C-alpha beads as a LAMMPS data file, in Angstrom:
LAMMPS data file: protein, C-alpha beads

96 atoms
95 bonds

1 atom types
1 bond types

-500.0 500.0 xlo xhi
-500.0 500.0 ylo yhi
-500.0 500.0 zlo zhi

Masses

1 110.0

Atoms # bond

1 1 1 -77.588 -349.281 321.084
2 1 1 -76.726 -352.841 322.216
3 1 1 -73.033 -352.329 321.496
4 1 1 -73.003 -349.011 323.370
5 1 1 -74.261 -350.880 326.438
6 1 1 -71.740 -353.727 326.284
7 1 1 -74.041 -356.246 324.635
8 1 1 -73.574 -358.392 321.543
9 1 1 -75.430 -358.254 318.244
10 1 1 -76.472 -361.597 316.751
11 1 1 -77.110 -361.771 313.021
12 1 1 -79.129 -364.620 311.540
13 1 1 -77.140 -367.039 309.392
14 1 1 -77.076 -366.384 305.635
15 1 1 -79.705 -367.930 303.396
16 1 1 -83.404 -368.474 303.786
17 1 1 -84.528 -368.034 307.370
18 1 1 -86.949 -370.748 308.433
19 1 1 -88.548 -371.205 311.846
20 1 1 -86.186 -373.992 313.053
21 1 1 -83.128 -371.886 312.148
22 1 1 -84.567 -368.801 313.838
23 1 1 -85.534 -370.813 316.914
24 1 1 -82.035 -372.327 317.116
25 1 1 -80.383 -368.917 316.739
26 1 1 -82.555 -367.305 319.427
27 1 1 -82.105 -370.083 321.975
28 1 1 -78.476 -371.068 321.416
29 1 1 -77.179 -367.500 321.121
30 1 1 -79.248 -366.488 324.180
31 1 1 -80.927 -363.577 322.450
32 1 1 -82.652 -361.226 324.910
33 1 1 -84.063 -358.596 322.525
34 1 1 -84.883 -358.707 318.835
35 1 1 -86.568 -356.995 315.920
36 1 1 -88.793 -359.123 313.676
37 1 1 -91.090 -358.230 310.836
38 1 1 -94.697 -358.745 311.881
39 1 1 -95.036 -361.609 309.403
40 1 1 -92.051 -363.436 310.883
41 1 1 -93.288 -362.766 314.422
42 1 1 -96.689 -364.233 313.480
43 1 1 -95.019 -367.394 312.118
44 1 1 -92.869 -367.747 315.220
45 1 1 -95.933 -367.263 317.432
46 1 1 -97.775 -369.988 315.548
47 1 1 -95.001 -372.581 315.308
48 1 1 -92.502 -371.937 318.117
49 1 1 -93.687 -369.432 320.736
50 1 1 -91.542 -371.110 323.410
51 1 1 -88.413 -370.081 321.512
52 1 1 -88.953 -366.619 323.027
53 1 1 -88.865 -367.933 326.608
54 1 1 -85.601 -366.129 327.473
55 1 1 -86.207 -363.027 325.375
56 1 1 -87.083 -359.815 327.249
57 1 1 -88.274 -357.648 324.333
58 1 1 -89.509 -358.227 320.799
59 1 1 -90.053 -355.295 318.447
60 1 1 -92.164 -355.866 315.351
61 1 1 -92.912 -353.759 312.317
62 1 1 -93.364 -353.641 308.593
63 1 1 -97.104 -354.099 309.012
64 1 1 -99.565 -354.238 311.894
65 1 1 -98.863 -357.133 314.245
66 1 1 -101.561 -359.742 314.853
67 1 1 -103.242 -359.385 318.248
68 1 1 -103.785 -363.152 318.323
69 1 1 -100.052 -363.727 317.792
70 1 1 -99.139 -361.371 320.625
71 1 1 -101.595 -363.121 322.948
72 1 1 -100.281 -366.553 321.979
73 1 1 -96.672 -365.551 322.638
74 1 1 -97.527 -363.833 325.924
75 1 1 -99.427 -366.925 327.082
76 1 1 -96.191 -368.895 326.630
77 1 1 -93.871 -366.073 327.780
78 1 1 -95.748 -363.776 330.203
79 1 1 -92.593 -361.779 331.052
80 1 1 -92.018 -360.804 327.399
81 1 1 -92.618 -357.238 326.226
82 1 1 -93.872 -357.002 322.635
83 1 1 -93.622 -353.592 320.977
84 1 1 -95.589 -352.935 317.799
85 1 1 -93.277 -350.539 315.988
86 1 1 -95.537 -350.132 312.976
87 1 1 -96.448 -346.600 311.939
88 1 1 -94.957 -343.126 311.614
89 1 1 -92.456 -343.715 314.419
90 1 1 -91.145 -346.795 312.663
91 1 1 -90.699 -344.823 309.478
92 1 1 -88.784 -341.977 311.089
93 1 1 -86.684 -344.315 313.223
94 1 1 -85.695 -346.874 310.620
95 1 1 -85.848 -345.043 307.284
96 1 1 -82.787 -342.881 307.856

Bonds

1 1 1 2
2 1 2 3
3 1 3 4
4 1 4 5
5 1 5 6
6 1 6 7
7 1 7 8
8 1 8 9
9 1 9 10
10 1 10 11
11 1 11 12
12 1 12 13
13 1 13 14
14 1 14 15
15 1 15 16
16 1 16 17
17 1 17 18
18 1 18 19
19 1 19 20
20 1 20 21
21 1 21 22
22 1 22 23
23 1 23 24
24 1 24 25
25 1 25 26
26 1 26 27
27 1 27 28
28 1 28 29
29 1 29 30
30 1 30 31
31 1 31 32
32 1 32 33
33 1 33 34
34 1 34 35
35 1 35 36
36 1 36 37
37 1 37 38
38 1 38 39
39 1 39 40
40 1 40 41
41 1 41 42
42 1 42 43
43 1 43 44
44 1 44 45
45 1 45 46
46 1 46 47
47 1 47 48
48 1 48 49
49 1 49 50
50 1 50 51
51 1 51 52
52 1 52 53
53 1 53 54
54 1 54 55
55 1 55 56
56 1 56 57
57 1 57 58
58 1 58 59
59 1 59 60
60 1 60 61
61 1 61 62
62 1 62 63
63 1 63 64
64 1 64 65
65 1 65 66
66 1 66 67
67 1 67 68
68 1 68 69
69 1 69 70
70 1 70 71
71 1 71 72
72 1 72 73
73 1 73 74
74 1 74 75
75 1 75 76
76 1 76 77
77 1 77 78
78 1 78 79
79 1 79 80
80 1 80 81
81 1 81 82
82 1 82 83
83 1 83 84
84 1 84 85
85 1 85 86
86 1 86 87
87 1 87 88
88 1 88 89
89 1 89 90
90 1 90 91
91 1 91 92
92 1 92 93
93 1 93 94
94 1 94 95
95 1 95 96
């Protein structure tokens, strides 16, 4: 969908993805929307919630997202929309 609307897709660099690398990628590539596993979102919320300051939407999935993590991120980034994509919709959307 991003490409159909004239946007760019950013792919994380190869190798293990740690929080500093993810934070650098999000901020320096000016990411405005992203999909993260719930586990990775929880880590980002704990260690670098401000890295989402310029992001408009975060979608999470793979498992239920932590309510505490969502609150922490939204305290730092009140404009941010967090979508919990975990469940049957996630399966039908991303399994095909």
